[in-house]
C-alpha positions, 0 to 999 in steps of 0.5 A: 530805442533810437526809433521810439517816436523819431523818424528820419523825416522828422529829424531831417526837418528839425535839423534843417529848421534849427540850422536855418533859424540860427543862420537867419539870426545873423544874415539879416543882421549882417546885411542891415548892419553893413548898410548902417555902418556905410551910412555912418562912414558916409556921414563922416565923409560929409561932415568931417566929424570924427565921431561918425568915423568912430561909430563906423569902426565900433559898430563895424566890429560887431558886423565882422563878428556877425559876418564870421558866424553867418559864414560858418552856419551857412556852410553847415546849412549847405552840407545838409542838402547832400547829407539829409536832402539828397533827393531834393538836390538831385531833383532841383540841382539844375535850378538850385545850382545856378543862383547859388553859384552866382551868389558864391562867385560874384556876390560873396566874393565881392562882399568878402574882398571889400570887407578885407579892404575896409578892415585893413586900409583906414589909413591907406585910402582917402575917406571917400574911397574907403567909404566906397569899400563898405558900400560895396560890402553892403551891395554884395550882402544884398546881392547875396540875398537876391540869389539865395531868394531866387532859389527859394522863390522857385521853391515857392513858385516854380517858373522857367523849367521843364521836367526831364522825362528820362530822369524825372528832374527839373531842368532850367529852360529860362534863366530870365524867368527864374530871375523875374519870378514875381515871388522873388521881387515881392520877397526881396524888399521885405527881407531887406527891410527886415534886415534894416530893422534888425540892425538898426534896433540892435544898434539902438538897443545897445546904445540905450543900455550904454546911455542908461550908464551915461557912458560916452553920451554924445557917441551913443546919442548919435548912434541912436539917432542914425539907427532910429532914422534907418529903423523908421524907414525900414519899418514903414518899408516892411509894412508896405512890402509885407502888404504887397507880398501878403496880397500876392499869396491870396491867389498863389498860395491860398492855403498859406494865406488862409492859415495866416488869417486862421480861416478854415471856412470861407470868410463872409462879405463882412471880412472879420479879422481875428485878433485872437483865435483857438483851433481844433487842428484835427477837426479843421475848425475854429473853436473860438475867436475875437473878430473885428469886422471888415479889417480882413477885406481892407488888408486883403483887397483894400476895400470893405467887400470881398471874401477869402477862401478857407483852408477846407475849400483850398484843401478840396481844390488841391486834392482835385488838382494833385490827387492823380499825381500824388494820391488821395492820402495827401494832407494839404493842411499847413500848421495853422497855429504856427502861421496864425500867431507868427503873422500876428507877431509880425503885424504887431511888431511892425507897428511897434518898431515904427512907433518906438522909432518915432518916439525915440527920435522925438526924445533924442532931438538935438539940444534936448536932454529928454532921452536921458531923463526918460529911463523907462524908454531906454529900458524898452529900447534895450529890451527890443534888441531881441524882438527883430530876431523873433520877428525874422524867425516868425517870417521864416516860419510863415514862408516855409511852413506855409508851403507844406507839404511841398519842398518845391510847390506842386512838384516835390513833397518834403517826404520825397526829398529826404535822403534814403541813406539817412538813419535815425541814429546819425541824424540824432547825433548830428542834431545834438552836435549842431545844437551844441555848436550853434549854442557855442557860436551864439554864446561867443557872439554875445560875449564878444559883442558885450565886451566890445560894448563894455570897452567902448568906442575908444578901444576900437582901432581899425588901422589894419596894416598901420598902427599908431604909436604913443607919439601919434606916428604911423608905423608899418608893421611889415616895414624894416623898422618893425624887425629892429629890436635894438 
């Protein structure tokens, strides 16, 4: 009964996708929010305005929630390499282990240590020193992304390795080549810009909802302004970095690029870019489309002329390259519909983020009450809280689904990477357990964030080891007076 329509490979893939998608809700948010909070605290140091201190503490509380949930989901994700993908771990361990170890021992420890110092020492250090702590947290978060993406980039574009003939495993021959992987340095800026967009538009959206209620207007208008400036810069950076990354794919992963553009046949010199397309994925053809001429060439080559290989052509080339090693029955076609619509969601959203940020900054300009009068715009910003998470997921879909059928491009297929000891029953059980766990964690995150918003900035107090009494004096809860109950 359990085997009806279910396979070990299918369930393993679904579980890893579910875990990664949920984990990736919080990773960009945490990375971006650490930077946003650091900017806010830096503004407090520069301007001596207590409002910015409250902003750093208030939005820092949400950062702590996100960081905690991200750690939990990250641990679950790492378990799966041993549980469901042991063949992948065995094949890739020598490569994958190095960046993951550095991420844990250096970047994550840096991040975790200074989170603690930042949380508990608001009254212990001078403002400039304390602001340094949150900047080190932000740097640690970004360094974590570097090493995780270094491992992922090897899976997309293997470099600096050799195959051990006796074990069949890959071994690292050049650590510098792994770190210098061009895939990494094209992927990293796009991820970091996405993190900035996610955090800034969550802060902007939450601020918009509170402004609709006319709650702490000055506080939330300043929060909105900081968030939209960062959001605008990140949006423009995301478009630019995405352009570099997409053009790189034309040569290095042509099947992925062709699917993103919905091309089964080679494009013509007119370079038609499809706004809409429908596909027959079984027969590998486009059934209908709405095209704009020359846009594909402009996006691909920054000129009006040029052609792009379609999936049918790329499929023949891949068979010619890999049939000797992997056989003639391999299917190299990627999920075209998923990649096509995911790419368009990212493209439209990138422009929308920049437009909303520009309009929001204009409405929220100093000494103007326009933002309070344009309630329709506040509703739009409030609803845009969720859009960055959808766009991040779409980006992950393109990156990972576009690599099909490889788990390590050209070296190891997804089917060969799954654990031989996994069973349908165990995978079905763990899928259900993980889904319920993730749903619970997500609900807790939303509830805690909503409570923090409802309580407002005045309810936040991050004095850590010191707390203020009703007279404004500072007491040490571990001092001798704390144990005097007379």
